[in-house]
N, C-alpha and C positions, 0 to 999 in steps of 0.2 A: 488351163485352157478352157475357153468357152465351149459350151455345148452348142454346136451349130447344126441347124437342120438343113441349111442350104450350103452346098459346097461348090466352089467354082471348079470347072473342069480345066485341067491343064493341057489344053490342046495347043498346037503351034499357032493357031489364029489368036487365041486368048493371050498367049505369051507375047505375040507381036503387038497386040492392042495395048497390053500393059507397058511394054517397052516404049511404044509411041506416046503414051500418056506421060511417062516419066521424062522423055525427051522434051515434049511440049511444055511440061511443067518447068523444067530447067531453062528452056528458052524464055518462058514468061518471066521467070525470076530474074534472069540476066537482063532482059529488056526493062523490067521494073527498076532494077538497080541502076542501069544506065540513065533512065529518065530521072530518077531521084538525084543522081550525081549531077546531071545537067542543071536541074532546078537548084541544087545546092550551090553550084558554081555561079549561076545567075544571081541567086540571093546574096552570096558573099560579095560579088562584084558590085551590085547595087547598094548593099550595105556599106561597103567601103566608100563608094561615091557619096553617099549621104553623110557619112562621118567626115569625109574630106571637105564637103561643101559647108557643113556646120562649123568646122574649124576655120575655114576661110571667112565665113560670115562673122564669127567671133573676132577674128583678127581685124576685119574691116570696121566692125563696130568699135573696137578699141581705138583704132586710128581716128575714126570720126570723133570719138569722145576727146581724145588728146587734141585734135585740131580745134574742136569747139572751145576747149579750155584755153588754147593758145590765142584763138580769136578774141575771147573775152578779155584776156590780158592785154592784147594789142589795142582793143577798143578803149580800155581804161588808160593805157599809155597815150593813145591818140587824144583823148579828152584832156589829159594832163598837159600835153604839148600845146593843144589849142588854147588852153587857159594861159600857158606861159606866153604864147604869141600875143594874146589879148593884153596881158600885163606889160609886155615889151612895148606896146603902142602907148602906154600911159607914161607920160614924162615924170611924174612923181615916183613911180615904181623904179624907173631907170635910174633916177637920181639916188634913190635909196640903195639900190644894188651897187652902184658905183661907190657910194660912201662906205658901205659895209665891206665890200670885197676888196676895194683898192685903196681904202683909207683916204679918199679925197675929201677936201673941205672947201667951203666957200671962202672967198677972200675976206680976211680979217677974222675968221672963225678958228677957234682952238679946239683940237680934237684930243680927248682924253681916252686912253685905252686902259680899261680895268680888267685884270685877270679874274676869272671866276673861280 
């Protein structure tokens, strides 16, 4: 035990002050715990919202990327179809397609089919 030169008197008033201090201290601690709990709940809620929005953003970006790939494929397909339309307006090309696909020949012409 320390050697104390000053000793607190144990009077009813000092005892009441000591009890009041302990009660006030407990009240402050409970209040602090509640404030920390409220901030923690707000932090968790906002963190969850941020994570959810990032997930949604990633999903949208993935959909955009897939749509851009599909658009590029469709553009290539459209160019190919436009090229076919241009070729179908060419009488020589049509004649070549008819001869190869349907084995047509001109009058008096002999067609030889060779197996490769």
